N, CA, C and O atoms as CSV, one atom per row, in Angstrom:
chain,resi,resn,atom,element,x,y,z
A,1,MET,N,N,9.097,-7.979,16.090
A,1,MET,CA,C,8.592,-6.512,15.952
A,1,MET,C,C,10.112,-5.517,16.237
A,1,MET,O,O,9.961,-4.325,15.965
A,2,GLN,N,N,11.422,-5.899,16.717
A,2,GLN,CA,C,12.555,-5.646,16.821
A,2,GLN,C,C,12.816,-5.238,15.205
A,2,GLN,O,O,12.944,-4.070,14.839
A,3,LEU,N,N,12.857,-6.080,14.549
A,3,LEU,CA,C,13.254,-6.693,13.062
A,3,LEU,C,C,12.492,-5.625,12.365
A,3,LEU,O,O,13.003,-4.635,11.840
A,4,THR,N,N,11.090,-5.939,12.410
A,4,THR,CA,C,10.430,-4.720,11.720
A,4,THR,C,C,10.944,-3.431,11.925
A,4,THR,O,O,10.988,-2.837,10.848
A,5,ASP,N,N,11.269,-2.886,12.676
A,5,ASP,CA,C,11.341,-1.522,12.964
A,5,ASP,C,C,12.908,-1.147,12.967
A,5,ASP,O,O,13.418,-0.027,12.953
A,6,ASP,N,N,13.346,-2.053,12.983
A,6,ASP,CA,C,14.875,-2.057,12.968
A,6,ASP,C,C,15.376,-1.847,11.031
A,6,ASP,O,O,15.800,-0.908,10.359
A,7,VAL,N,N,15.059,-3.135,10.783
A,7,VAL,CA,C,15.642,-3.424,9.232
A,7,VAL,C,C,14.364,-3.171,8.340
A,7,VAL,O,O,14.883,-2.341,7.594
A,8,LEU,N,N,13.351,-3.259,7.975
A,8,LEU,CA,C,12.441,-2.876,7.354
A,8,LEU,C,C,11.941,-1.353,7.263
A,8,LEU,O,O,11.848,-0.798,6.169
A,9,PHE,N,N,11.629,-0.717,8.447
A,9,PHE,CA,C,11.364,0.538,8.698
A,9,PHE,C,C,12.665,1.428,8.733
A,9,PHE,O,O,12.648,2.472,8.080
A,10,GLY,N,N,13.777,1.094,9.440
A,10,GLY,CA,C,15.251,1.673,10.064
A,10,GLY,C,C,15.816,1.728,8.626
A,10,GLY,O,O,16.207,2.772,8.103
A,11,TYR,N,N,15.827,0.417,7.987
A,11,TYR,CA,C,16.945,0.525,6.662
A,11,TYR,C,C,16.367,0.612,5.619
A,11,TYR,O,O,16.323,1.683,5.014
A,12,MET,N,N,15.721,-0.630,5.115
A,12,MET,CA,C,14.588,-0.212,3.790
A,12,MET,C,C,14.781,0.580,3.535
A,12,MET,O,O,15.569,1.032,2.703
A,13,TRP,N,N,13.488,1.365,4.786
A,13,TRP,CA,C,12.831,2.501,3.672
A,13,TRP,C,C,13.144,3.736,3.977
A,13,TRP,O,O,12.535,4.804,3.910
A,14,GLU,N,N,14.640,3.288,4.471
A,14,GLU,CA,C,15.316,4.970,4.554
A,14,GLU,C,C,16.637,4.961,3.571
A,14,GLU,O,O,17.572,5.754,3.683
A,15,ARG,N,N,16.537,3.918,2.589
A,15,ARG,CA,C,17.726,3.856,1.758
A,15,ARG,C,C,17.155,4.502,0.440
A,15,ARG,O,O,16.158,4.105,-0.162
A,16,PRO,N,N,18.088,5.737,0.041
A,16,PRO,CA,C,17.866,6.716,-0.773
A,16,PRO,C,C,17.525,6.336,-2.644
A,16,PRO,O,O,17.420,7.010,-3.669
A,17,GLN,N,N,17.445,4.842,-2.273
A,17,GLN,CA,C,17.464,4.766,-4.054
A,17,GLN,C,C,16.048,4.905,-4.511
A,17,GLN,O,O,15.840,4.908,-5.725
A,18,LEU,N,N,14.888,5.038,-3.539
A,18,LEU,CA,C,13.569,5.245,-4.246
A,18,LEU,C,C,13.005,6.025,-3.094
A,18,LEU,O,O,13.504,5.768,-1.999
A,19,SER,N,N,12.130,6.861,-3.134
A,19,SER,CA,C,11.711,8.024,-2.707
A,19,SER,C,C,10.288,7.006,-1.622
A,19,SER,O,O,9.463,6.195,-2.043
A,20,LYS,N,N,10.523,7.519,-0.159
A,20,LYS,CA,C,8.963,6.995,0.616
A,20,LYS,C,C,7.939,6.878,-0.550
A,20,LYS,O,O,7.942,5.747,-1.037
A,21,ARG,N,N,7.184,7.624,-1.047
A,21,ARG,CA,C,6.310,7.859,-1.659
A,21,ARG,C,C,6.720,6.371,-2.930
A,21,ARG,O,O,5.909,5.465,-3.121
A,22,ASP,N,N,7.467,6.407,-3.315
A,22,ASP,CA,C,7.813,5.173,-4.257
A,22,ASP,C,C,7.967,3.759,-3.806
A,22,ASP,O,O,7.822,2.772,-4.527
A,23,ARG,N,N,8.241,3.763,-2.684
A,23,ARG,CA,C,8.127,2.462,-1.757
A,23,ARG,C,C,6.739,2.450,-1.482
A,23,ARG,O,O,6.041,1.479,-1.773
A,24,SER,N,N,6.250,3.575,-0.882
A,24,SER,CA,C,5.070,2.897,-0.515
A,24,SER,C,C,3.600,2.642,-1.461
A,24,SER,O,O,2.576,2.042,-1.132
A,25,LEU,N,N,3.853,3.170,-2.427
A,25,LEU,CA,C,2.942,2.453,-3.779
A,25,LEU,C,C,3.584,1.013,-3.940
A,25,LEU,O,O,2.813,0.075,-3.735
A,26,ILE,N,N,4.896,0.711,-4.280
A,26,ILE,CA,C,5.142,-0.396,-4.507
A,26,ILE,C,C,4.639,-1.242,-3.178
A,26,ILE,O,O,4.303,-2.414,-3.349
A,27,THR,N,N,4.589,-0.696,-1.938
A,27,THR,CA,C,3.990,-2.056,-0.893
A,27,THR,C,C,2.438,-2.707,-1.039
A,27,THR,O,O,1.750,-3.726,-0.997
A,28,CYS,N,N,2.487,-0.853,-1.300
A,28,CYS,CA,C,0.726,-1.163,-1.536
A,28,CYS,C,C,0.194,-2.201,-2.410
A,28,CYS,O,O,-0.717,-3.008,-2.223
A,29,THR,N,N,0.964,-2.001,-3.406
A,29,THR,CA,C,0.754,-2.690,-4.906
A,29,THR,C,C,0.601,-4.569,-4.629
A,29,THR,O,O,-0.381,-5.305,-4.725
A,30,ALA,N,N,1.818,-4.812,-4.319
A,30,ALA,CA,C,2.254,-5.599,-3.288
A,30,ALA,C,C,0.960,-6.343,-2.639
A,30,ALA,O,O,0.454,-7.400,-3.018
A,31,LEU,N,N,0.568,-5.525,-1.581
A,31,LEU,CA,C,-0.454,-6.245,-0.549
A,31,LEU,C,C,-1.606,-6.776,-1.772
A,31,LEU,O,O,-1.959,-7.939,-1.970
A,32,VAL,N,N,-2.087,-5.457,-2.554
A,32,VAL,CA,C,-3.436,-5.601,-3.193
A,32,VAL,C,C,-3.046,-7.452,-3.862
A,32,VAL,O,O,-3.738,-8.396,-3.480
A,33,ALA,N,N,-1.996,-7.622,-4.746
A,33,ALA,CA,C,-1.487,-8.342,-5.105
A,33,ALA,C,C,-1.788,-9.700,-4.346
A,33,ALA,O,O,-2.487,-10.624,-4.761
A,34,LEU,N,N,-1.054,-9.613,-3.046
A,34,LEU,CA,C,-1.395,-10.995,-2.536
A,34,LEU,C,C,-2.427,-10.794,-1.666
A,34,LEU,O,O,-2.443,-11.606,-0.742
A,35,GLY,N,N,-3.507,-9.774,-1.661
A,35,GLY,CA,C,-4.713,-9.950,-0.511
A,35,GLY,C,C,-4.446,-9.846,0.837
A,35,GLY,O,O,-5.079,-10.516,1.652
A,36,MET,N,N,-3.500,-9.013,1.185
A,36,MET,CA,C,-2.896,-8.937,2.647
A,36,MET,C,C,-4.236,-7.626,3.065
A,36,MET,O,O,-4.005,-6.440,2.833
A,37,THR,N,N,-5.063,-7.907,3.447
A,37,THR,CA,C,-6.012,-6.654,3.819
A,37,THR,C,C,-5.372,-6.500,5.160
A,37,THR,O,O,-5.376,-5.296,5.418
A,38,ASP,N,N,-4.913,-7.073,5.972
A,38,ASP,CA,C,-4.793,-6.144,7.618
A,38,ASP,C,C,-3.350,-5.625,7.591
A,38,ASP,O,O,-2.763,-5.153,8.564
A,39,GLN,N,N,-2.831,-5.777,6.298
A,39,GLN,CA,C,-1.657,-5.049,6.481
A,39,GLN,C,C,-1.678,-3.524,5.331
A,39,GLN,O,O,-0.837,-2.662,5.076
A,40,MET,N,N,-3.105,-3.785,4.865
A,40,MET,CA,C,-3.400,-2.677,3.642
A,40,MET,C,C,-3.912,-1.460,5.119
A,40,MET,O,O,-3.794,-0.235,5.115
A,41,ALA,N,N,-4.404,-2.235,6.104
A,41,ALA,CA,C,-5.254,-1.013,6.900
A,41,ALA,C,C,-3.997,0.460,7.531
A,41,ALA,O,O,-4.169,1.664,7.718
A,42,SER,N,N,-2.761,-0.491,7.685
A,42,SER,CA,C,-1.921,0.708,7.776
A,42,SER,C,C,-0.815,1.038,6.719
A,42,SER,O,O,0.084,1.812,7.048
A,43,HIS,N,N,-0.832,0.638,5.804
A,43,HIS,CA,C,-0.203,0.837,4.392
A,43,HIS,C,C,-0.788,1.816,3.702
A,43,HIS,O,O,-0.138,2.817,3.405
A,44,PHE,N,N,-2.021,1.684,3.367
A,44,PHE,CA,C,-2.788,2.738,2.431
A,44,PHE,C,C,-2.562,3.975,3.536
A,44,PHE,O,O,-2.547,5.007,2.865
A,45,PRO,N,N,-2.436,4.202,4.518
A,45,PRO,CA,C,-2.621,5.617,5.183
A,45,PRO,C,C,-1.456,6.144,5.213
A,45,PRO,O,O,-1.283,7.307,4.847
A,46,ARG,N,N,-0.420,5.331,5.677
A,46,ARG,CA,C,1.228,5.210,5.624
A,46,ARG,C,C,1.359,6.187,3.897
A,46,ARG,O,O,1.669,7.371,3.762
A,47,ALA,N,N,1.022,5.235,2.857
A,47,ALA,CA,C,0.930,5.843,1.400
A,47,ALA,C,C,0.673,7.610,1.339
A,47,ALA,O,O,1.378,8.580,1.062
A,48,LEU,N,N,-0.610,7.412,1.726
A,48,LEU,CA,C,-0.918,9.045,1.658
A,48,LEU,C,C,-0.149,9.617,2.086
A,48,LEU,O,O,0.591,10.236,1.322
A,49,MET,N,N,0.049,9.690,3.468
A,49,MET,CA,C,1.246,10.733,4.445
A,49,MET,C,C,2.416,10.550,3.425
A,49,MET,O,O,2.898,11.620,3.052
A,50,ASN,N,N,2.839,9.694,3.024
A,50,ASN,CA,C,4.493,9.932,2.133
A,50,ASN,C,C,4.344,10.554,0.672
A,50,ASN,O,O,5.243,10.715,-0.154
A,51,GLY,N,N,2.845,10.896,0.542
A,51,GLY,CA,C,2.644,11.611,-1.099
A,51,GLY,C,C,2.425,11.024,-1.888
A,51,GLY,O,O,2.952,11.448,-2.916
A,52,VAL,N,N,1.675,9.867,-2.058
A,52,VAL,CA,C,0.723,8.982,-2.906
A,52,VAL,C,C,-0.658,9.681,-2.306
A,52,VAL,O,O,-1.007,9.968,-1.161
A,53,THR,N,N,-1.413,9.851,-3.882
A,53,THR,CA,C,-2.289,10.806,-4.019
A,53,THR,C,C,-3.786,10.122,-3.781
A,53,THR,O,O,-4.535,10.530,-4.668
A,54,LYS,N,N,-4.230,9.528,-3.186
A,54,LYS,CA,C,-5.943,9.108,-3.026
A,54,LYS,C,C,-5.853,8.410,-4.254
A,54,LYS,O,O,-5.482,7.242,-4.369
A,55,GLU,N,N,-6.302,9.377,-5.426
A,55,GLU,CA,C,-6.452,9.601,-6.764
A,55,GLU,C,C,-5.541,8.272,-7.472
A,55,GLU,O,O,-5.884,7.640,-8.471
A,56,GLU,N,N,-4.564,8.104,-6.826
A,56,GLU,CA,C,-3.234,7.397,-6.964
A,56,GLU,C,C,-3.446,5.917,-6.693
A,56,GLU,O,O,-3.311,5.039,-7.545
A,57,LEU,N,N,-3.725,5.760,-5.661
A,57,LEU,CA,C,-3.951,4.976,-4.964
A,57,LEU,C,C,-5.167,4.065,-5.399
A,57,LEU,O,O,-5.096,2.841,-5.511
A,58,ILE,N,N,-6.424,4.922,-5.655
A,58,ILE,CA,C,-7.507,4.083,-6.355
A,58,ILE,C,C,-6.993,3.387,-7.766
A,58,ILE,O,O,-7.559,2.399,-8.233
A,59,GLU,N,N,-6.030,3.924,-8.290
A,59,GLU,CA,C,-5.636,3.824,-9.592
A,59,GLU,C,C,-4.975,2.830,-9.823
A,59,GLU,O,O,-5.122,2.174,-10.855
A,60,MET,N,N,-3.900,2.467,-8.649
A,60,MET,CA,C,-3.529,1.680,-8.955
A,60,MET,C,C,-4.551,-0.075,-8.369
A,60,MET,O,O,-4.541,-1.216,-8.832
A,61,ILE,N,N,-5.184,0.478,-7.357
A,61,ILE,CA,C,-5.571,-0.562,-7.507
A,61,ILE,C,C,-6.830,-1.194,-8.866
A,61,ILE,O,O,-7.332,-2.280,-9.152
A,62,THR,N,N,-6.877,-0.275,-9.208
A,62,THR,CA,C,-8.072,-0.544,-10.700
A,62,THR,C,C,-7.112,-1.315,-11.188
A,62,THR,O,O,-7.244,-2.522,-10.987
A,63,HIS,N,N,-5.899,-0.840,-11.954
A,63,HIS,CA,C,-4.704,-1.349,-12.716
A,63,HIS,C,C,-4.643,-3.103,-12.210
A,63,HIS,O,O,-4.694,-4.128,-12.889
A,64,MET,N,N,-4.531,-2.919,-10.946
A,64,MET,CA,C,-3.942,-4.496,-10.354
A,64,MET,C,C,-5.314,-5.480,-10.281
A,64,MET,O,O,-5.299,-6.674,-9.981
A,65,ALA,N,N,-6.355,-4.781,-10.588
A,65,ALA,CA,C,-7.534,-6.145,-11.038
A,65,ALA,C,C,-7.382,-6.435,-11.957
A,65,ALA,O,O,-8.144,-7.390,-12.105
A,66,PHE,N,N,-6.719,-6.236,-13.075
A,66,PHE,CA,C,-6.256,-6.938,-14.408
A,66,PHE,C,C,-5.532,-7.768,-13.996
A,66,PHE,O,O,-5.813,-8.914,-14.347
A,67,TYR,N,N,-4.455,-7.606,-13.201
A,67,TYR,CA,C,-3.303,-8.244,-12.795
A,67,TYR,C,C,-3.117,-9.409,-11.592
A,67,TYR,O,O,-2.618,-10.530,-11.692
A,68,ALA,N,N,-3.586,-8.867,-10.645
A,68,ALA,CA,C,-4.301,-9.726,-9.561
A,68,ALA,C,C,-5.153,-10.564,-9.377
A,68,ALA,O,O,-5.068,-11.713,-8.944
A,69,GLY,N,N,-6.101,-9.900,-9.757
A,69,GLY,CA,C,-7.645,-10.505,-9.980
A,69,GLY,C,C,-8.493,-9.815,-9.393
A,69,GLY,O,O,-7.984,-9.010,-8.613
A,70,TRP,N,N,-9.924,-9.791,-9.462
A,70,TRP,CA,C,-10.744,-9.354,-9.644
A,70,TRP,C,C,-10.663,-8.918,-8.128
A,70,TRP,O,O,-10.207,-7.889,-7.628
A,71,PRO,N,N,-11.239,-10.006,-7.569
A,71,PRO,CA,C,-11.599,-10.098,-6.211
A,71,PRO,C,C,-10.426,-9.509,-5.223
A,71,PRO,O,O,-10.766,-9.340,-4.052
A,72,ASN,N,N,-9.092,-9.186,-5.584
A,72,ASN,CA,C,-8.557,-8.886,-4.942
A,72,ASN,C,C,-8.383,-7.705,-4.602
A,72,ASN,O,O,-8.023,-7.159,-3.559
A,73,ALA,N,N,-8.843,-7.176,-6.156
A,73,ALA,CA,C,-8.911,-6.080,-6.045
A,73,ALA,C,C,-9.951,-5.208,-5.336
A,73,ALA,O,O,-9.778,-4.149,-4.733
A,74,VAL,N,N,-11.100,-5.923,-5.556
A,74,VAL,CA,C,-12.472,-5.165,-4.935
A,74,VAL,C,C,-12.341,-5.617,-3.630
A,74,VAL,O,O,-13.437,-5.268,-3.191
A,75,THR,N,N,-11.795,-6.127,-2.743
A,75,THR,CA,C,-11.499,-6.227,-1.523
A,75,THR,C,C,-10.604,-4.926,-1.010
A,75,THR,O,O,-10.721,-4.192,-0.028
A,76,ALA,N,N,-9.554,-4.970,-2.233
A,76,ALA,CA,C,-8.320,-3.216,-1.469
A,76,ALA,C,C,-9.364,-2.336,-1.883
A,76,ALA,O,O,-9.158,-1.301,-1.250
A,77,ALA,N,N,-10.374,-2.182,-2.601
A,77,ALA,CA,C,-11.284,-1.402,-2.781
A,77,ALA,C,C,-12.124,-0.666,-1.788
A,77,ALA,O,O,-12.273,0.524,-1.508
A,78,LEU,N,N,-12.725,-2.025,-1.264
A,78,LEU,CA,C,-13.267,-1.672,0.318
A,78,LEU,C,C,-12.390,-1.547,1.696
A,78,LEU,O,O,-12.629,-0.969,2.756
A,79,LYS,N,N,-11.617,-2.087,1.385
A,79,LYS,CA,C,-10.650,-1.451,2.747
A,79,LYS,C,C,-10.066,-0.107,2.611
A,79,LYS,O,O,-9.975,0.539,3.655
A,80,ALA,N,N,-9.568,0.545,1.295
A,80,ALA,CA,C,-9.739,2.186,1.362
A,80,ALA,C,C,-10.807,2.529,1.376
A,80,ALA,O,O,-11.017,3.557,2.020
A,81,GLY,N,N,-11.701,2.022,0.858
A,81,GLY,CA,C,-13.105,3.091,1.387
A,81,GLY,C,C,-13.308,3.092,2.855
A,81,GLY,O,O,-13.591,4.116,3.477
A,82,GLU,N,N,-13.099,1.473,3.609
A,82,GLU,CA,C,-13.477,1.814,5.089
A,82,GLU,C,C,-12.460,2.925,5.497
A,82,GLU,O,O,-12.898,3.941,6.036
A,83,LEU,N,N,-11.198,2.790,5.279
A,83,LEU,CA,C,-10.305,3.429,5.659
A,83,LEU,C,C,-10.550,5.082,5.461
A,83,LEU,O,O,-10.245,6.096,6.088
A,84,GLN,N,N,-11.033,4.871,4.641
A,84,GLN,CA,C,-11.041,6.813,4.210
A,84,GLN,C,C,-12.780,7.560,4.767
A,84,GLN,O,O,-13.054,8.756,4.862
A,85,ALA,N,N,-13.576,6.513,5.013
A,85,ALA,CA,C,-14.921,6.704,6.043
A,85,ALA,C,C,-14.403,6.645,7.604
A,85,ALA,O,O,-15.144,7.128,8.460
A,86,ALA,N,N,-13.169,6.072,7.986
A,86,ALA,CA,C,-13.413,5.815,9.174
A,86,ALA,C,C,-12.515,7.624,9.907
A,86,ALA,O,O,-12.499,7.860,11.115
């Protein structure tokens, strides 16, 4: 956890070459592609806090259906819906 806090969120997320918004969209895209639903639970809300809109998140999931597979996109859409309902 210390590496996650110090290196990932402390160093990588603070690098100025990409905005936090862009990093969030990239991260969420990777999570959809890999089918990492547990991580989506924390990164989808973080993406919204970092300026990614709900519509952009949905569009990214839709777009990824054709690159990462329909099942991964459906699972991500369901997870996004669960988080929105909570």
